[in-house]
N, C-alpha and C positions, 0 to 999 in steps of 0.2 A: 357620480358614476357608481353603479352597483359593484359589489365585490366580485361577482361573476365576470363582469366586463373588464374590471381592473386586472383580474387574474389572467383572463384571456389575452389582454393587451400585453401584459408583462411577459408571458411565456411565448406568445406569438412573435413579438419583436425580437426577443432573445433567440428563438429558433431561426428566424429569418436572417439575422445577423451571422449566426453560425454557418448557415447554409451558404451565405455569400463570402465566407472565408474570413470574417472578422475575428480578431483574437478574442478568446473567451472573456478575459478580464474587461476589455473595452466593451464587448457586447453586454456584459452584466451591468456596467455603469449606464450605458445608453438606455437599455430597456428599463432600468430602474427609474431614470429621469422621466422617460416617456410615461410610465405608469403613474408617477407621482404628480404629473401636471394636472390631473383631474381634481386633486384634493389640496394641493399646496401652491402657493404663489412661487414665481420664479426665484425671488430673493430667498425665500425659505428653502427651496429645493437646493440651490447652490450652496447655501450656508450649511444646511444639515448634512447634505451629501459629503461635503469636504470634512465636516466634523466627524461623521461616522467612519469615513475612510481612514482618517488619522487615528481615531481611538481604536479602530479594529486591529491595528498592528502595534498599538502602544501597550505591550505586554512583555513582562520579563520571561515568561514561559516560552513565548514565541522566538526568543533569541536562540533557543535550542535548535531550531530548524536550520538556519544557515550553518551552524556549527556541525550538526550531524551530516549535512550535505557535504561540507568540506572534508569531514572524516571519511565519508564514503568515497569521495573522489580520490583522496590520498590512497585508500586501500585499493581502489580500482587500478591505480597506476603504480602501486608499490610492491607488486610481486606476491601479494597475499593470496590471490585467487588460485594460482597454480599449486600452492602448498595445501590449500583446502581441498582441491580436487584430488590430490594424491592421498590425503588423509581419508577422504570419503571412499576411495577405492579399497581401502583396508577392510571396509565393512560389507561392500557389495561386489567385490571382484569375482566372487564365486557364482554370481547370479547371471543368467542370460541377459544380454543387453546391459552389461555392467557399466559401460561408459555413460549410458543414458541415466541409469540409477545414480551413478556418481555425480552427474550433472544436477540431479534433483537434490541429493544430499548437500552438494556444494552450494546450491542456491539457498537452502535452508540455513546453512552456516553463514554464508556471505550476507544473506538478507538480515540475519540476526546481528551481524557486525555493522553493516552499513545502514540498515533501516530503509533501503531503497530497492524497489522491485526492478526498476530500470537498470540501476547499477549492477544488480545481481545478474540479470539477463545478459547484459553487455559483457561483464567480466567473465562469467562462467561459460557463456556461449562462445566468446572469442577464444577462451582457453582450451575448451574441450572439443568444439565442433570440428576443427581441422583433423584431430585424431580420429573422431568418429567417421569422417569422410574417408580417411585412409583405410579404415577397417571395413568399409562397405556398408555403413549404416544408411538406411533410407533417410534422405535429407528432411522429409516431412516428419518422420518419427522423431528424429533427433531434435528438430526445431520445436515440435509440439511439447516434448518433455521439458525443454528449457523454458518455454513460454508459460506452461501451466504451473510450474513450481516457483518461478521467480517472484510472484506476488506474496509468497510467504513472508517476505521482508516487510510487508505492511502490517503483519500481525505479530510476528516474533520480534520482541523489543531488542534494542531501542528503535522506535519508529516515530517519525514526525506526525503520522496520521492521528495517533492517539493524543498527541500534544495539541493539535488543531481541534480535535473533538472536545478535549478538556476545556479549552477556552470558551467554546460556544455552549457547552452543556452545564455551565454554572460552576466551573472550577472543580470538576470531578478529579479525584486523586489520580495523578499520572502514574504513580508507582502501582496502584491497584489496577489501572487499565493495562499497564505493561504485563503484570502477572496474569491478567485475564486473557491476554492474547496468546499466551504460550501454547496451551492445549489445542485451540482451534488452528493455530499456525502449524503445529506439528501434524495435526490430522490432515490438513491440506497437503502437506508434503508427503505423508504416508499414503494418502489416497492417490496421489500422482504416481508414487512408486508402484502401487498395485497395478494400475493401468499399464504402466511402462513394462512391468515384469510380465504380465499376461501377453502383451503384444510381442515382446521379445521372445518369449517361450514359444508362442504360436509360430513365429517366423524363424525359429531356430538360430537366434543370434548367439555369437560366441561369448564365452566367459574369459575373464582374465586370470582365473585361478587364485590360489591362496598365496600371499606373499611370505617370504621367509621372515623369521623372527628378527633378523638383523635389519631387514628393510622396514618392517613394521615399526621398530624402535626409532629408526632414523627419521621416517616420515612423521611419526608422532611428535618427536622432539622439534622438528621443523615447524609443525603447525601449532604447537602448544603456545608460543608467545602470542599468536593471533587469537587463539581461543580464549586466552586469559582476559582479553578485552571485555568479553561478555560478563565474566565474573566480576571484574573490577567496576565496570560502569553500572550494570544492573544491580549488583550486590550493594554498591554504594548508594544508589537511588532508593532501593527498597528498604535498606536499613536506616535511611535518614541521614547518612553521613554527608551527602550533598544533594542538591536539587537536580532535576532533569537538565536544566540549562548548564549547571556546573559540571554535570556528568558528560554533557556534550563537549564542553571545553577540554575535559580530561581525555576524552576519546580522540580529539584532534591531536593533542600533544603526544599521546601514546602511539597513534598511527604514524605520526611524523617521525618519532624516534625509531620505531620499528622499520620504517621504510629506509631511513638513513643507515640503520644497521645492516639491512639487506643490500644496501648500495644500489637501490633501484630508483632513486630519486635524486635530482640535483636542483640547483637554483633555477635553471631555465624551465625544467618541467614543473617545478613547484609554482613558478609564476603563472604558468598556463593553468594549473589546477586552481589557483586563487581566482583568476579571471573567470574560469568556467563556473566555479562555485558561486561567485558573486552574481553572475548572469542568471543562474538557476534560482538562487535565493531571491533575486529581485522579481522574477516571474511569479514565484510562489507567494511572496509577501504582497505583491500587488493584487494577486487573485484574492488573497484573504481580505485585503483592504476593500476591494470592489464588492466582494461578497457581503461584507458588513453593511455596505450601503443598501444592497438589495434586501438583506434581512430586515433592515429598518422599514423600508418601503412596504414589504410584505406584512410586517407586524402592524404598522400604522393603518394599513388598508383592511386588516382583518382577514387576510388570506389564509394564514395557518389554521385559524379556527374554522373557517368555511370548509377547507379541505378535510380537516379532521371530522367535521360533522358529516360530510359526504361519505367518507370511508366508513365511519361507524354506522351509517344508515344501511350499508350493504347487508350486514348480517349481525346477529347478536352473539355468534360463536367466535370466541377470541382466536381460535386456531385458523379460522377462515380469514379473519382480519389480518392476522400476522402473515399468512400466506400472500394475501393481497399486497401488503406492505412490501414484502420481499420481491414480488413481481415488479411493482412500481420502481423500487430502488434498483433492481437489475436493469430495467429499461433506462433509468436515469444514468446508471453507470456506463451504459453503452455510448452515451452522448456527452457526458460531462466528466471533466477531470475530478479526481478524488477530493482535492482541497475545496473548491467551490461547492461541490455536492454536499460535503459535510457541513459547511457553514450555512448553506441555504436551506437544506432539508432537515437538519437536526431539529430546529424549532418547530417544524411541521409534524414530524413523525414521533419525536420523543414523548410529547404529552400523550399521544395515542398509546404508545407502548407502556407508559407508566400507568395509564388508566386500566390497562389489561393485566397489571401486576408484574410487568417486566421491569427490572432495575435499570438505571441509566448505564451501569457498567455493562450488563448483558446486551443492551441495545447498541452501545458503542461498538462492541465486538461484532454484532450482527451487521451493523452498517458498514464497518470496514471490510468484513468478509464479502459483502455485496460489491463493494468498490474493487476488491481484489479480482472478482470475476469480470467486472467491467474493464479492468486492465488488460484482459486477454481477448476481448471481443471488439470488433469494429463497431462504429467508425473511429472512436477515440483510441481505445486499446493501445496505449503507449508501449506496453511490454510486447504486444503482438507485433507492432511495427519494428521495434528494436530487434526482436528475435528473428523475424523474417529478413531484416536488413543484414544481420550477421551471416545468415545462411545463404543469402542471395536467392531466396525463392519467394514466390508470390503468396499472398494471403490465401488465394483460392487453393493452392497446392496443400497448404497445411491445415485448412479448415476441417476437412473430413477426419484427419487423424486427431485433431484437437477436440472433436465432439465428445468422445468417451470421457475425456478429462472433465469437460464441462458438466456432463451428467453426474459424474461422481462428486464434483465440487458442489453441485446444486443439492444433492442428497445430504452432504455434510453441512451445507448452509441450513437446511431444514433441521438437522440435528442440533446445531448450535442455537437455532431459534427456539426449539421446543424442549430442549434439555438444559436447564439453567446451570447444572453442575459442571458442564463442559467449560463454561466461562467463569463461573464463580467458585468452583471447587478449590483451585489453587490459591486464589487470594484469601479464601476462608481458612485454609490450612495454615497460611502464613500470618494469620491474624490481622489482615488488612480490611476485613469486612466486619 
């Protein structure tokens, strides 16, 4: 069977299974097996598939994922979100639509602490949306601000997305990837703030005013223990005191101690958190396992090289090719979760990016940025569904208000793609490159 037919079979079967409601991980395994039938015997398929699925998760670095998930869930239930919202209000209370801006800043802080866009959207939206509703905020506006800024948690470290990318990109330094994500993540948050500010100013939303010095000191002291987690974990990883996996373990312990001090967690709630974290971790790790099998089938069939040749034949201009890659990745992000997208498409697009002079660090940031945008768009759009679920409004209601955010984020994506210093500047300053 030719490479073209194998490619068509692989993605057609996968798309059909998704359309029928099959779980993504199961669809990946089945489509991989169907595509492999043309070139391997059944015994070879079963043996190699199981072998690749096992080796795909047999990594010390991947142990950080369930630990960061657990830490994020502890924070989500540990009273930390409310303290971060109050802290964010200190900086944006004087602006029109200050509650929406505080939501965005809170998502940036909580995302940096939890490494999860869904956790940020859930915690911040659940904390601040009822207040916005009481003050007469348009539900679509409030929801759009929460949805657009929650994915900053995928770029601002610690984040499991960079850990997954590191494993498939040949062991790229996780600490370097973490530092590379800071500026693009902050730009994503600031871009969302600009859109929210202009909307709020146009519609004459109220301000919260400036807090008193006493209130500012009190709120800062309450939020400081939570914010210290960023310094402890990221500082330890970047300085080489401990690995990303060890840092994830420390973040779990720190969050648990903090929640106990806040008296916001007990044995019963902690048991539920453990079960929820185990379920989420199992889903993600099985996705990684399944994606490893598909990656092998694609590599064995020569699919990455064929797609690379096809893309490179479109134009000799590297800017056009990079734009085409972004468009393709954006479409992929609309239909596929971030973890399998990273594992399956990094082997395809990374060689193209490197042939155009883009470093694997910058490509990783560009890829994650694309997936951030996929998080806020249907039909996958996990953050989109969570945000709308919290506000109890339909996707159709929020789509129009979300469009300006998407436009700004796309402009920022192009900036990250074409201006290497946005990704590589901070790692270079810290001596990591």
